[in-house]
N, C-alpha and C positions, 0 to 999 in steps of 0.2 A: 292778062295772065300770059307769061312767057311760054314759048314752045317747050322749053325744058321742064317747066312745072307741069304742063299738060301731059308730057310723057310719063312723069312720075304718077300722076293721077290715073292715067291709062293702065299703068302696071298694077296699081292698087286694085283697079276694077277687075283685071285679069286674075289676080291672085287672092282676092278677098275670101273666096271659099276656103282656100288653104289656111289663111289666117284664122278663120273661124274654127277649123278643126284643131289647130294648134292651141287656140284658147280653150277649147273643150278639154284637151289633154291636161292643160294647166289647172283647170277647175276640178278635174277628177281627183286631184291630190288633196286630201282633207287636212289642210295645213292649219289646224286649230291651235294657235299658240298658247292660249290660256289653260289648256288641259294637258298636263304632262303625259297622259296616255298617248298623245299624238306626236310626241317628240320626233320619232323617226320619220313621220310623214312631213313634218315641218322642214326637217333637214333635207329630205328628198325634194321638196318643193324649191328650196334654195338652189339645189343642183340643177333643177329644171330651168330656173331663170338664168343661171349662169350659162348653161348650154345654149339657150335661146340667144343670149347676147353674143356668144362666140359665133354662132351661125350667122348673126347679123353683120359680123365683121368688127366687133369691138374687142379691145383688150380687156380681160376680165380678171377680177380678184375676189375671192371670198374673204371678207374681213371678219375674223373671229372675235367673239365677245364673250362675256360671262353668260349671255343668253344665246339667242339664235344669231347666225351670221348675217352680216350685211353683204349684199351682192353689189359689187362696184364694177362698172364698165365704162370705157372711154374710147373716143375716137378724137384725136387731137391733130388731125392733118390739115388744119386751116389756120396757119400762123397769121396773126394780125387780125383775125376775125373774132367776133364775140364767142363766148362759151355759154352754152345752155345746160343747166343741170336738171335732169328729170328725176322726180321722186315718185315712189310708189311703195306699196307693201304687198308681200306675198302671203301673209297670214290672213286668216278669216275668223269670223265669229263661230261659236258652236251652232249646230243646226237644230238644237232642241227648240220646241217640241216636235219630234219627228212625225207624229201622227197628223200634224196639220199641213204637211207638205203634200201637194198634188202629184209630185214626181220625186224620186230619190234625190236628196239635196246635193250629192256628189256625182250624179249622173246627169250632166247637162242635157236639157231637153228643149228643143225649139218648137214653139207653138206660134204659128204666124210669124210675126216680127220679133217675138220675145224669146230670149234665152233664159230659161229658169235653172238656177243652181245657186248654192251658197258660194259667194265670192264673185258672182257674175258681174256685179257693178261695184262692189266694195271689197277689194279694189283691183281685182285681177283684170277684169275686162277693160276698165278705164286706163290703167297704167300700161297694159299690154299694147294698147293703141299707140303709145309713145314709141315703144320698141319697134313695132311693125312699120311705123312711118319712117323711122331711121333706116330700118332694113330695106325698105322699098327704095328710098333715095340712093343708098349705097349700091344696091343691086342694079339700078338703072344707070347711074352715072359713074360709079366707082369712087365717088368723093362726096363730101357734104359741103354746103355753103357756110357752115359754122362749125365750131368744135362742140362736141356733146359729151356729157358725162351722165351716168345713171347711178343712183343710189337707192336700192330697193331693200326695205327692211322686213323683218319677220316677227315684229313684236308690237305693231301698231295697235292691235286689238287687245293687248295685255300690258299696256303702259309705256312702251317705246323707250325703255331705259337704255338699251344698247346704242341706238342711233343718237339719242340725246348726248350721251357721254362722248361718243365718237366725234360728232360735229363740233362740240366745244373743245375737245382735245386737238382736233385738226386745225381749228382756228383759221379756216379759209386757205389752207395750203393745198392739199390734194384736191379739195372740193372748191377751190376758187372758181367763181363763175360770175357772169354778168347778170344772170337771172336764174330763178328756179321755177320750173313748171310743175304744177300739181293738178292732177285730175282725179279727185277723190270726193267729188261733190256733185250737185245737180244743176241742170239748166233751170231757168225760171219756170218754163212751161214747155210742152211739146212744140218744137219749131222755134222757140225763143231762147237763143244762147244767152249766157250771162258771164260777167266777170265778177268774181266774188272778192269782196274787200274786207270782210269782217268774219271772224270765227270766235265762238265762245271758248272760254277756258273750262277747266274741270277741277272739281275737288270731289273725289270719290271716297266715301267713308263706309266703314262697317261698324255696326253696333252689336254687341253681345251682352245680353242681360241674363244674369245667373241668379237663381234662387236656392232651393234646397239642393243637397248633395246627390240627389237621385230623383227619378220620376216617382210621383206619389199618386195614390188612389185619390181621385178628386172628391169622392164622398167622405172618406175618412179624414182627409186633411184639408179639404176645401173650406175656405173661410177662416182657417187658422194660420195659413202660410201664404205669403204673397206669391201670386202666379206670375212668373217672368213674362209670359206672353201678354197678360193683361197690362203689366207695367210697360212692355215694349209698345203696345198699342197706344197707351196714354202718351208716351214720349213722342211717337209719330204724329199723334193728333195735335201736338203743340208746335209742330214745325211750321205750319202755314195756317193763316186765317181761312176758315172754310167759306166765308162769304166774299171776302175781297181778293183772295188769292195772294195776299202779301205774306212774305216770309217773315216769321216772328223772331228770328235770331237777332238779338241786340247787336247793332253795329254792322249788320250784314250789308246794308245799302250805303254805308258811309263813303265808300270810294267809287261808287258806280258813276261812270261818265254818262251824262244825259245824252239822249239823242239830239243831234244837231237839227236845226229847223229845216235845212235842205234835205236831210234824210227823211224826215217825216213827210215832207212834201213829195219827194220822189217815190217813197213807198206807197203813198196814197194814189199816185198816178198809175201804178202797176195794175194790170187787169187781175182782179182777185174776186172770185165768186165765193163769198162766205157760206152761202147755203149749200153749194156743191161740196165745199170742203167739209161741212158738217155732215152732209148726207153720205159722202164717201167713207167717212170714219165711223158711221153708224152710231153717233152720239146724239142725245136729245138736244144739246146745245153746246157751244164752245165755252170754255171757261179759262180765265187767267187773271192776271193782275189788273185791277181796276185802273181806268184812265189810258189804256193802250189798246191799239188795234191788234188783231190776230197776228199779222206779220210783224209788228213791233215786238210783241211778246215773244214770238218764236225766234226772231233774229237778234234782238238787241236788249232784252231784259233778262236778268238772272233768274234761275229757276232752282227748285229744290224738289226732288222726286224720289220716292221709294222705288227701288228697282227689284226688290225681292224680300220676302219675309219667310222665315223658316223656324222650325222647332216643334216639339210635341208630336202628336200623331197626325199623319197626313195621308194615311192609306184609306181604302174604301171602308164604309161602315163606321161604327162607333167604337171608340176606346176611351173610357173615362179616366183620363190621365191628367194630372197636374204636372206639367213638364219641368224638368230641372233647369232648362235654359231656353232661350229663344234669340233669334238674331235678325238683323235687317241690313240690307245694302242700300245706301243713299247716295245719289249723285247730285251735285250742285253745278249747274252750268253757269259760268262766270262771264262777265262782260268787262271791257276796259273801264276802269283801271283796278279791278279787283285782283288781289293776290291770293293764290291758292293756300299758301302757308298761313296767312292771316285768317282766311275763311275756315281752315282746318281748326285753328285755335278757337275761334268764336263758336264753331259748331260743338266742339268738345265741351267747352265751358258751359254752354247753354244746356246741352243734353244732361250733363251731370247735375246742373241746377234744377231741372224740372223732373228728374227721375224720382219716382215715388219711393217711400221707405220699404225696407224688407228685401231689397235686391241689390246686387252689385253690377255696375255697368262698366264695360270695357269698350273703348273706342279706338279704332285703328284707321290710319289713312292707307288706302289701297294704291291710288296714284292720282296725279294731278297734272294740269297743263295751264299755261298762261293764256289769257285771251289775246287776240291780236286784231289790229286794224292796219290795213295795207294801203299805201299810196298807189292808186292805179292811174298813174300818169307817166309820160315819158315815151321815148321812141320804141322801147321793147313792148310796152303795153299797147301802143298804137299798132305795132306789128301783129300782136295777138288779136286786136280788134278787127283789123282788115282780114285776117285769115278766117276768123269766125264768121264775119259777114259774108265773105265770098262763098263759104261752104253752106251755111245755113240760110242765107238769103235775107237776114236781118241783122242789124248791129246789135251787139250784146248790151243788155241792161246791167246796171250796177246793183248788186244785192249783197246782203249779209246772209249768214247761215247759222242755224242753231246748234250745229254739231261742232266737234272739236277735232282738229288734226294737230296733235301736240307738237310736232316738229316744226310746223310753219313759223311759230314765233321764234324758235331757235335759229332757223335759217335766216330770218329777217335780221335778228340781232347780230349773228356771227358773220354772215356773208355780205350784208350791207345792201345788196342789190334787190330789185323788186321780186316778190314772189307772185307769180301769175297763176291764179286759181281759176282754171277753166274746166268745169266739169261737163261730162257728156251724159250723165245719168238723168233720171227724172224723180220727182218727189214720190211717185207711186212704185218705186223699185223695190220696196220692202226690205230696205237695209236692216240688218240685224233681226229680221223676222222670217217666218216660213214663207216659201214661194218668192224668195229674192229673184229679181230678174234684171236683165239689161236688154234694151232694144238692139237687135242686130244692126239695124240701120244706123243707130247711134255709134256703135262700135266702128262701122265703116267710115262714118262721117268724122269720128274722132281721129282716125288714121289720116284722113284727108286734111283735116284742120292742122294737125301737127306738121305734116309735110309742107303745107303752105306757110305755116309759121316759120319754119326753118328758112325757107326761101325769102320771106319778108324780112327776117332779121338779117340775113346775109346781104340783101340788097340795100337795106336801110343804113348799114354801117358806113 
């Protein structure tokens, strides 16, 4: 490690407590993009990110859209050197159910090494590490070894339409870069860094089943009129085989790319304690598609899950009502080479076909994303590998991820360079759940990793 790199790491150590306080201020803004009631807070959060970029020494622009603005920042003072584009998102998931939080979700609380708050790891803490690394290098040296760009969106948790449209419209002009760095995922295990090469896509649907034109007395009308919630329950029961876990939608698996032999071999080598996994989740046994291991199911096989069911009386006590309508939200995680539009069509055709008589079924697509596999080879990926190994003490393993980051596929298609997915979170960070957390030590190590990565890229060019 060069003396110049060590000086940057020393500065990070001196200033890391300040970085943590700045992250807490960031997290305190309840930037829930999916709920219109939080519009002003989401916009305030965009301004916070822009101000942090300016303080770091970047030229900043708020790119307006039909939704929430994209925050763009750049430092282009290294002509002839590679350009690294950092991606992140400043919006967060809703905090419901609030009663399950041990601490207020938007009042960040540190307990030991853990920072608890909504957005702590998804994705404010992880992507803020990018910016703090760049800020530290600029503060120490007054320059960077490479050019950097930042594109931080505010709609990742609600479909990502603004950034999708902008990246395709830009077509690699303003956003031209040699690689994209994304930290919106997890390490394989505590102390074991990973380079992520596969993400699932998404087809998110909503079903509405309508029966009578008003709620009815279940005694007077029960047995004479189809109950929309009964019909909805039947439809849901036909989506998957309860014994084998296989999805029953005709044609659903037609385009699924099988796992390569080397992948199954590598997954099997990874340390994975199935009993600990089961115990930690509090389930009597794990369940999924027959013929595949737990890791293979989670990372590389498509899924179909009901995310919410609603309708009728849901308050305390009893109300004997035959509801007028009921609904459900269903997400299908897709793998290469499945196409969201094709899956949407197959889903709608199947649901309409299995719907029982006496009700009307409406199906709408909420949002979707393409699955992606990334080539994790070449000098820029090697630079990331060296940086991760230096900071964490172990070389990264290659893994897939069951989640979706919609813009990754678009970056790969439009910009052409590698997308380097190196997450600093952990599988137990409770993403999208109460008591979301981010290990403070991982926040600091993320900053160190990115600082080293910049130097590795600059030296390797």
